[in-house]
VEXBABA-990992 format. One record per residue (C-alpha): x negated, y negated, z. Coordinates in nm, 3 decimals, m for minus. Layout:
# VEXBABA-990992
ATOM       c1       c2       c3
ATOM        X        Y        Z
...
//
This chain:
# VEXBABA-990992
ATOM       c1       c2       c3
ATOM   m4.692   18.049    1.112
ATOM   m4.410   18.273    1.071
ATOM   m4.047   18.214    1.111
ATOM   m3.851   18.356    1.379
ATOM   m3.512   18.231    1.274
ATOM   m3.527   17.902    1.196
ATOM   m3.828   17.826    1.447
ATOM   m4.211   17.845    1.391
ATOM   m4.461   18.031    1.597
ATOM   m4.798   17.807    1.585
ATOM   m5.036   17.994    1.376
ATOM   m5.429   18.073    1.496
ATOM   m5.696   17.875    1.368
ATOM   m5.819   18.064    1.061
ATOM   m6.110   17.854    0.876
ATOM   m6.343   17.673    1.120
ATOM   m6.361   17.376    0.879
ATOM   m6.025   17.341    0.936
ATOM   m5.886   17.176    1.249
ATOM   m5.587   17.330    1.529
ATOM   m5.275   17.310    1.311
ATOM   m5.017   17.235    1.632
ATOM   m4.963   16.877    1.581
ATOM   m4.858   16.950    1.219
ATOM   m4.624   17.261    1.291
ATOM   m4.471   17.038    1.553
ATOM   m4.352   16.765    1.307
ATOM   m4.229   17.070    1.066
ATOM   m4.013   17.224    1.338
ATOM   m3.776   16.928    1.342
ATOM   m3.718   16.957    0.963
ATOM   m3.693   17.293    0.967
ATOM   m3.421   17.359    1.198
ATOM   m3.214   17.086    1.017
ATOM   m3.274   17.315    0.693
ATOM   m3.180   17.611    0.832
ATOM   m2.863   17.417    0.975
ATOM   m2.782   17.310    0.646
ATOM   m2.825   17.647    0.465
ATOM   m2.582   17.796    0.713
ATOM   m2.351   17.546    0.672
ATOM   m2.385   17.566    0.282
ATOM   m2.339   17.968    0.280
ATOM   m2.562   18.249    0.525
ATOM   m2.737   18.526    0.376
ATOM   m2.635   18.870    0.334
ATOM   m2.755   19.206    0.321
ATOM   m2.978   19.414    0.105
ATOM   m3.303   19.505   m0.059
ATOM   m3.529   19.523   m0.341
ATOM   m3.574   19.317   m0.611
ATOM   m3.611   19.335   m1.028
ATOM   m3.633   19.159   m1.380
ATOM   m3.468   19.108   m1.649
ATOM   m3.601   19.060   m2.029
ATOM   m3.440   18.708   m2.130
ATOM   m3.401   18.419   m2.370
ATOM   m3.532   18.028   m2.279
ATOM   m3.249   17.789   m2.377
ATOM   m3.317   17.458   m2.532
ATOM   m3.477   17.176   m2.284
ATOM   m3.285   16.862   m2.217
ATOM   m3.340   16.576   m2.410
ATOM   m3.566   16.298   m2.277
ATOM   m3.416   16.008   m2.099
ATOM   m3.442   15.632   m2.257
ATOM   m3.526   15.508   m1.909
ATOM   m3.889   15.659   m1.865
ATOM   m3.751   15.868   m1.588
ATOM   m3.814   16.249   m1.578
ATOM   m3.541   16.455   m1.752
ATOM   m3.366   16.743   m1.669
ATOM   m3.666   16.954   m1.711
ATOM   m3.871   16.755   m1.540
ATOM   m4.099   16.615   m1.820
ATOM   m4.181   16.234   m1.903
ATOM   m4.017   16.098   m2.226
ATOM   m4.356   15.962   m2.301
ATOM   m4.465   16.145   m2.675
ATOM   m4.807   16.087   m2.623
ATOM   m4.774   16.303   m2.312
ATOM   m4.841   16.670   m2.434
ATOM   m5.112   16.841   m2.262
ATOM   m5.235   17.169   m2.321
ATOM   m5.286   17.467   m2.106
ATOM   m5.512   17.416   m1.806
ATOM   m5.607   17.089   m1.890
ATOM   m5.499   16.772   m1.711
ATOM   m5.207   16.581   m1.817
ATOM   m5.298   16.220   m1.753
ATOM   m5.554   16.087   m1.585
ATOM   m5.534   16.116   m1.186
ATOM   m5.479   15.753   m1.023
ATOM   m5.804   15.574   m0.955
ATOM   m5.708   15.582   m0.567
ATOM   m5.523   15.796   m0.345
ATOM   m5.520   16.080   m0.071
ATOM   m5.596   16.358   m0.255
ATOM   m5.859   16.158   m0.477
ATOM   m6.164   16.436   m0.633
ATOM   m5.905   16.683   m0.525
ATOM   m5.786   16.963   m0.792
ATOM   m5.456   17.155   m0.784
ATOM   m5.376   17.434   m1.039
ATOM   m5.023   17.486   m1.098
ATOM   m4.911   17.819   m1.253
ATOM   m4.605   17.780   m1.394
ATOM   m4.476   18.216   m1.407
ATOM   m4.419   18.367   m1.773
ATOM   m4.408   18.143   m2.062
ATOM   m4.068   18.102   m2.243
ATOM   m4.182   18.240   m2.572
ATOM   m4.319   18.582   m2.416
ATOM   m4.008   18.784   m2.531
ATOM   m4.128   18.708   m2.875
ATOM   m4.408   18.870   m2.802
ATOM   m4.345   19.227   m2.662
ATOM   m4.691   19.383   m2.785
ATOM   m4.913   19.105   m2.639
ATOM   m4.728   19.058   m2.351
ATOM   m4.725   19.459   m2.273
ATOM   m5.109   19.475   m2.377
ATOM   m5.274   19.632   m2.006
ATOM   m5.559   19.404   m1.862
ATOM   m5.767   19.475   m1.561
ATOM   m5.696   19.355   m1.191
ATOM   m5.962   19.481   m0.974
ATOM   m5.750   19.752   m0.822
ATOM   m5.595   19.880   m1.131
ATOM   m5.429   19.784   m1.499
ATOM   m5.149   19.583   m1.554
ATOM   m4.919   19.470   m1.820
ATOM   m5.049   19.089   m1.928
ATOM   m4.737   18.902   m1.840
ATOM   m4.374   18.966   m1.828
ATOM   m4.075   18.767   m1.985
ATOM   m3.958   18.678   m1.626
ATOM   m3.610   18.682   m1.506
ATOM   m3.264   18.470   m1.526
ATOM   m2.948   18.382   m1.397
ATOM   m2.636   18.546   m1.513
ATOM   m2.591   18.267   m1.688
ATOM   m2.877   18.268   m1.904
ATOM   m3.109   17.988   m1.738
ATOM   m3.473   18.142   m1.750
ATOM   m3.696   18.193   m1.498
ATOM   m3.950   18.020   m1.737
ATOM   m3.763   17.762   m1.779
ATOM   m3.717   17.713   m1.407
ATOM   m4.089   17.744   m1.324
ATOM   m4.199   17.489   m1.583
ATOM   m3.936   17.212   m1.449
ATOM   m4.067   17.237   m1.107
ATOM   m4.426   17.263   m1.260
ATOM   m4.356   16.921   m1.412
ATOM   m4.210   16.745   m1.117
ATOM   m4.504   16.872   m0.876
ATOM   m4.736   16.770   m1.117
ATOM   m4.580   16.379   m1.148
ATOM   m4.581   16.375   m0.730
ATOM   m4.953   16.505   m0.675
ATOM   m5.125   16.287   m0.963
ATOM   m4.945   15.998   m0.745
ATOM   m5.122   16.149   m0.458
ATOM   m5.432   16.082   m0.646
ATOM   m5.503   16.461   m0.724
ATOM   m5.605   16.585   m1.071
ATOM   m5.366   16.841   m1.167
ATOM   m5.412   17.120   m1.442
ATOM   m5.148   17.375   m1.543
ATOM   m5.214   17.751   m1.671
ATOM   m4.928   17.660   m1.959
ATOM   m4.707   17.410   m2.058
ATOM   m4.481   17.586   m2.277
ATOM   m4.772   17.529   m2.561
ATOM   m4.920   17.870   m2.638
ATOM   m4.710   18.149   m2.817
ATOM   m4.719   18.376   m2.488
ATOM   m4.922   18.393   m2.182
ATOM   m5.175   18.371   m2.059
ATOM   m5.251   18.729   m1.938
ATOM   m5.216   18.758   m1.540
ATOM   m5.618   18.759   m1.561
ATOM   m5.658   18.448   m1.758
ATOM   m5.421   18.267   m1.487
ATOM   m5.650   18.386   m1.225
ATOM   m5.968   18.252   m1.443
ATOM   m5.818   17.887   m1.506
ATOM   m5.800   17.815   m1.110
ATOM   m6.146   17.931   m1.071
ATOM   m6.315   17.791   m1.366
ATOM   m6.127   17.455   m1.238
ATOM   m6.306   17.513   m0.902
ATOM   m5.911   17.429   m0.731
ATOM   m5.894   17.357   m0.407
ATOM   m5.560   17.480   m0.432
ATOM   m5.370   17.695   m0.690
ATOM   m5.004   17.772   m0.623
ATOM   m4.769   17.967   m0.944
ATOM   m4.394   17.920   m0.920
ATOM   m4.173   18.197   m0.969
ATOM   m3.791   18.296   m0.882
ATOM   m3.678   18.627   m0.795
ATOM   m3.447   18.862   m0.975
ATOM   m3.312   19.077   m0.722
ATOM   m2.986   19.199   m0.616
ATOM   m2.693   18.978   m0.522
ATOM   m2.604   18.903   m0.172
ATOM   m3.031   18.904   m0.178
ATOM   m3.063   18.523   m0.092
ATOM   m3.397   18.287    0.039
ATOM   m3.759   18.251   m0.082
ATOM   m4.077   18.400   m0.010
ATOM   m4.442   18.287   m0.009
ATOM   m4.673   18.557   m0.144
ATOM   m5.024   18.569   m0.002
ATOM   m5.317   18.795   m0.145
ATOM   m5.448   19.067    0.075
ATOM   m5.794   19.138    0.105
ATOM   m5.903   19.327   m0.193
ATOM   m6.264   19.423   m0.285
ATOM   m6.236   19.635   m0.622
ATOM   m6.401   19.625   m0.965
ATOM   m6.377   19.252   m1.051
ATOM   m6.167   19.146   m0.773
ATOM   m6.269   19.010   m0.449
ATOM   m6.043   18.863   m0.178
ATOM   m6.198   18.851    0.075
ATOM   m6.346   18.495    0.118
ATOM   m5.995   18.344    0.028
ATOM   m5.759   18.573    0.226
ATOM   m5.756   18.303    0.518
ATOM   m5.756   17.965    0.316
ATOM   m5.478   18.123    0.133
ATOM   m5.267   18.223    0.430
ATOM   m5.312   17.863    0.539
ATOM   m5.209   17.705    0.244
ATOM   m4.881   17.944    0.190
ATOM   m4.805   17.895    0.562
ATOM   m4.792   17.537    0.500
ATOM   m4.602   17.546    0.151
ATOM   m4.334   17.768    0.333
ATOM   m4.310   17.498    0.622
ATOM   m4.264   17.236    0.403
ATOM   m4.001   17.409    0.149
ATOM   m3.771   17.518    0.430
ATOM   m3.774   17.141    0.553
ATOM   m3.729   16.981    0.259
ATOM   m3.475   17.199    0.079
ATOM   m3.278   17.331    0.370
ATOM   m3.370   17.702    0.190
ATOM   m3.407   18.028    0.465
ATOM   m3.671   18.218    0.414
ATOM   m3.559   18.571    0.226
ATOM   m3.299   18.808    0.420
ATOM   m3.465   19.093    0.190
ATOM   m3.827   19.122    0.187
ATOM   m4.068   18.931    0.443
ATOM   m3.868   19.065    0.754
ATOM   m3.754   18.701    0.805
ATOM   m4.064   18.546    0.794
ATOM   m4.086   18.374    0.428
ATOM   m4.439   18.529    0.431
ATOM   m4.542   18.849    0.227
ATOM   m4.896   18.990    0.170
ATOM   m4.987   19.180   m0.186
ATOM   m5.233   19.354   m0.307
ATOM   m5.090   19.447   m0.667
ATOM   m5.095   19.124   m0.828
ATOM   m5.375   19.005   m1.069
ATOM   m5.314   18.605   m1.050
ATOM   m5.430   18.671   m0.681
ATOM   m5.620   18.991   m0.713
ATOM   m5.877   18.790   m0.913
ATOM   m5.879   18.467   m0.759
ATOM   m6.182   18.325   m0.621
ATOM   m6.009   17.978   m0.479
ATOM   m5.721   17.942   m0.215
ATOM   m5.414   18.067   m0.402
ATOM   m5.045   18.180   m0.345
ATOM   m4.730   18.247   m0.560
ATOM   m4.393   18.135   m0.409
ATOM   m4.044   18.278   m0.505
ATOM   m3.819   17.990   m0.457
ATOM   m3.496   18.179   m0.454
ATOM   m3.277   18.460   m0.668
ATOM   m3.155   18.389   m0.948
ATOM   m2.931   18.727   m0.967
ATOM   m2.749   18.545   m0.642
ATOM   m2.455   18.332   m0.734
ATOM   m2.515   18.101   m0.424
ATOM   m2.905   18.061   m0.511
ATOM   m2.836   18.010   m0.839
ATOM   m2.658   17.709   m0.797
ATOM   m2.946   17.571   m0.643
ATOM   m3.183   17.696   m0.911
ATOM   m3.033   17.506   m1.179
ATOM   m2.937   17.213   m1.022
ATOM   m3.214   16.890   m1.132
ATOM   m3.167   16.769   m0.795
ATOM   m3.249   17.079   m0.601
ATOM   m3.549   17.164   m0.843
ATOM   m3.677   16.811   m0.697
ATOM   m3.672   16.907   m0.369
ATOM   m3.823   17.230   m0.422
ATOM   m4.120   17.021   m0.620
ATOM   m4.134   16.814   m0.336
ATOM   m4.156   17.095   m0.033
ATOM   m4.422   17.289   m0.225
ATOM   m4.639   16.931   m0.315
ATOM   m4.602   16.837    0.068
ATOM   m4.710   17.149    0.163
ATOM   m5.028   17.151   m0.088
ATOM   m5.098   16.778    0.032
ATOM   m5.120   16.924    0.390
ATOM   m5.309   17.191    0.339
ATOM   m5.586   16.957    0.106
ATOM   m5.580   16.711    0.394
ATOM   m5.627   16.933    0.719
//
């Protein structure tokens, strides 16, 4: 599936074990059209290209809600809910359409990375070359950090997916001093034998660059990296996530990368190169554009983002 304006092109079958996607895509088209119209109404895309990231510091999390509902950063207020990285946050429901499925959510970066420059700058092998262990991530011009954004969306996704019966693991939950490094992030999903892994991010490109894009693994076979078996299922996962993200959030595909498809293939990301299970990244928007930043800093929009990504995962796991 790719985008041509707001429309979808039916995908070709990619895995023998999955059935045709025509019916599923037909159901997505009205939502995608509506999402595109909403996006055009609130503010169209600008021109531009390129992206960058800034070193930032995380702001303090919101206080828990006394009502028991998720707070603004998506956490439940229960004092006993203190998951550790790569562990389940709570027992999965006994039943549900995703019972028996394992989903790993990878919140990009870590709120405390900025305090551990030497550790996160350490190089790790990603198969094709060596890269930094991790980075600090970017932020909005007002200082709302990517690390805080990714944890918020991850918490909301965890709640939604656990209600569907999935076992959900996070690669980090702000509960470690830095990282994990990109190679460990991949390893957590591999060791969990995850049925799907999604890494949550927000971009740091120039003002006027708007929209989301999903990053797919390219075919890599070098050193410890061998993505050949996961390229097709990861594309399937990415297409479904992109389709539901459009329909639920009303956001448009990136106007500065991906040629309007909302899909980008890369071979330089350790989290993808070293994965042995279906995995994609999603850049949910551009934190350096004021219009995108207004969405990314809205708790209501982040709930939509979490829902759209979760619905894409659910579609993939039930196909």
